[in-house]
C-alpha positions in Angstrom: 2.9 -7.8 5.4 6.2 -6.5 4.3 6.2 -4.1 1.8 7.8 -4.0 -1.8 9.6 -0.8 -0.9 10.2 0.4 1.7 13.1 0.4 4.5 12.9 -3.4 4.9 10.9 -4.2 1.9 10.9 -7.2 -0.2 12.9 -5.5 -2.9 16.0 -4.9 -0.3 16.4 -8.5 0.0 15.8 -9.9 -4.0 15.8 -8.3 -6.7 12.9 -7.1 -9.1 15.1 -8.1 -12.2 14.9 -11.8 -10.6 11.3 -11.8 -9.8 9.7 -8.7 -11.3 9.7 -9.1 -15.0 8.7 -10.7 -18.1 12.3 -12.4 -18.2 12.5 -13.3 -14.8 9.3 -14.6 -15.8 10.3 -16.8 -18.8 14.4 -17.6 -17.1 12.4 -18.9 -14.1 8.8 -19.2 -13.9 9.0 -22.1 -11.2 10.7 -19.1 -8.2 8.2 -16.2 -9.8 5.4 -18.5 -9.2 7.3 -19.6 -5.3 7.3 -15.5 -4.7 4.2 -15.0 -4.9 2.8 -17.5 -4.4 4.1 -17.0 -0.6 3.6 -13.1 -0.7 -0.4 -13.9 -1.3 -0.7 -17.0 1.2 1.5 -14.1 4.1 -1.4 -11.9 2.7 -4.5 -14.4 3.6 -4.9 -13.7 7.6 -4.3 -11.0 7.1 -6.7 -8.1 7.8 -8.1 -4.1 7.3 -7.1 -1.5 9.8 -8.4 1.8 10.1 -6.5 3.3 7.5 -9.4 0.7 5.0 -12.1 0.6 7.2 -12.3 5.2 7.5 -12.1 5.2 3.3 -14.7 2.5 3.1 -16.5 5.1 5.1 -15.9 7.9 4.0 -16.7 6.5 0.0 -19.8 4.7 1.2 -20.6 8.3 3.4 -20.1 10.3 0.1 -21.7 8.1 -2.9 -25.2 9.8 -3.4 -23.8 13.7 -4.9 -19.6 12.9 -5.1 -17.8 9.8 -7.3 -14.2 9.0 -4.8 -12.3 6.9 -7.1 -9.3 4.8 -4.7 -6.3 4.0 -6.6 -3.9 1.9 -5.1 -0.6 0.9 -5.6 -1.3 -2.6 -3.1 -1.5 -5.5 -4.4 -3.0 -7.3 -1.6 -7.4 -6.7 -1.6 -7.5 -5.0 2.7 -9.5 -2.0 0.6 -12.1 -4.9 -0.8 -11.9 -6.6 2.0 -12.7 -3.0 4.5 -15.9 -2.5 2.0 -15.9 0.9 -0.4 -17.4 0.6 -3.1 -14.7 0.8 -5.6 -10.6 0.3 -5.7 -9.0 -0.3 -8.4 -4.9 -1.7 -8.6 -2.4 -0.1 -10.0 -0.1 -3.0 -10.1 -2.9 -5.4 -10.4 -3.9 -7.4 -7.5 -3.2 -10.5 -5.5 
Protein backbone atom coordinates (compact mmCIF):
# COMPACT_ATOMS: atom_id res chain seq x y z
CA UNK A 1 0.00 0.00 0.00
CA UNK A 2 1.62 3.31 -1.01
CA UNK A 3 2.23 5.92 1.65
CA UNK A 4 1.63 9.62 1.21
CA UNK A 5 5.08 11.07 1.95
CA UNK A 6 7.86 8.53 1.35
CA UNK A 7 10.24 8.58 -1.64
CA UNK A 8 7.61 7.01 -3.90
CA UNK A 9 4.67 8.43 -1.98
CA UNK A 10 1.40 9.65 -3.39
CA UNK A 11 2.24 13.32 -2.80
CA UNK A 12 5.13 12.96 -5.26
CA UNK A 13 2.56 12.10 -7.94
CA UNK A 14 -0.34 14.29 -6.82
CA UNK A 15 -0.60 17.79 -5.39
CA UNK A 16 -2.06 17.51 -1.88
CA UNK A 17 -3.56 20.99 -2.24
CA UNK A 18 -5.70 19.55 -5.04
CA UNK A 19 -6.80 16.42 -3.17
CA UNK A 20 -6.45 16.95 0.57
CA UNK A 21 -7.89 20.32 1.50
CA UNK A 22 -11.25 21.95 2.03
CA UNK A 23 -10.66 24.02 -1.10
CA UNK A 24 -10.00 20.89 -3.14
CA UNK A 25 -13.17 19.31 -1.83
CA UNK A 26 -15.14 22.42 -2.78
CA UNK A 27 -13.54 22.79 -6.24
CA UNK A 28 -13.03 19.17 -7.29
CA UNK A 29 -15.42 17.13 -5.15
CA UNK A 30 -15.55 14.11 -7.44
CA UNK A 31 -11.77 14.02 -7.93
CA UNK A 32 -11.24 14.05 -4.16
CA UNK A 33 -13.75 11.25 -3.65
CA UNK A 34 -12.28 9.23 -6.51
CA UNK A 35 -8.75 9.60 -5.08
CA UNK A 36 -9.73 8.45 -1.59
CA UNK A 37 -12.07 5.72 -2.80
CA UNK A 38 -9.13 4.29 -4.76
CA UNK A 39 -7.00 4.37 -1.56
CA UNK A 40 -9.75 2.56 0.32
CA UNK A 41 -10.08 -0.06 -2.42
CA UNK A 42 -6.31 -0.64 -2.40
CA UNK A 43 -6.19 -0.90 1.40
CA UNK A 44 -9.05 -3.38 1.69
CA UNK A 45 -7.13 -6.58 0.83
CA UNK A 46 -4.13 -5.61 3.01
CA UNK A 47 -3.54 -7.46 6.28
CA UNK A 48 -1.56 -6.58 9.41
CA UNK A 49 2.14 -7.36 9.36
CA UNK A 50 4.35 -8.60 12.20
CA UNK A 51 4.79 -5.07 13.60
CA UNK A 52 1.02 -4.43 13.81
CA UNK A 53 0.56 -7.77 15.58
CA UNK A 54 3.48 -7.20 17.98
CA UNK A 55 2.11 -3.81 19.05
CA UNK A 56 -1.35 -5.28 19.58
CA UNK A 57 0.05 -8.16 21.63
CA UNK A 58 2.13 -5.76 23.73
CA UNK A 59 -0.95 -3.65 24.48
CA UNK A 60 -2.86 -6.75 25.56
CA UNK A 61 0.04 -8.13 27.62
CA UNK A 62 0.46 -4.99 29.71
CA UNK A 63 -3.21 -3.96 29.94
CA UNK A 64 -3.58 -5.20 33.53
CA UNK A 65 -0.93 -2.82 34.89
CA UNK A 66 -0.19 -0.21 32.22
CA UNK A 67 -2.29 1.91 29.89
CA UNK A 68 -0.71 2.07 26.42
CA UNK A 69 -1.97 4.74 24.07
CA UNK A 70 -1.40 3.75 20.46
CA UNK A 71 -1.33 6.85 18.24
CA UNK A 72 -0.82 6.51 14.50
CA UNK A 73 -0.72 8.68 11.40
CA UNK A 74 -1.90 5.73 9.33
CA UNK A 75 -5.36 6.06 7.81
CA UNK A 76 -5.79 2.32 7.18
CA UNK A 77 -7.32 -0.07 9.72
CA UNK A 78 -4.40 -2.52 9.89
CA UNK A 79 -3.72 -1.70 13.53
CA UNK A 80 -7.34 -2.45 14.44
CA UNK A 81 -7.27 -5.69 12.44
CA UNK A 82 -4.27 -6.79 14.52
CA UNK A 83 -6.46 -6.51 17.61
CA UNK A 84 -5.15 -3.81 19.98
CA UNK A 85 -7.58 -2.46 22.57
CA UNK A 86 -7.36 1.16 21.36
CA UNK A 87 -5.92 3.04 18.41
CA UNK A 88 -6.09 6.79 17.87
CA UNK A 89 -5.71 8.12 14.32
CA UNK A 90 -4.16 11.59 14.08
CA UNK A 91 -5.34 12.15 10.52
CA UNK A 92 -8.59 10.23 10.59
CA UNK A 93 -9.13 6.89 8.97
CA UNK A 94 -10.72 5.27 5.97
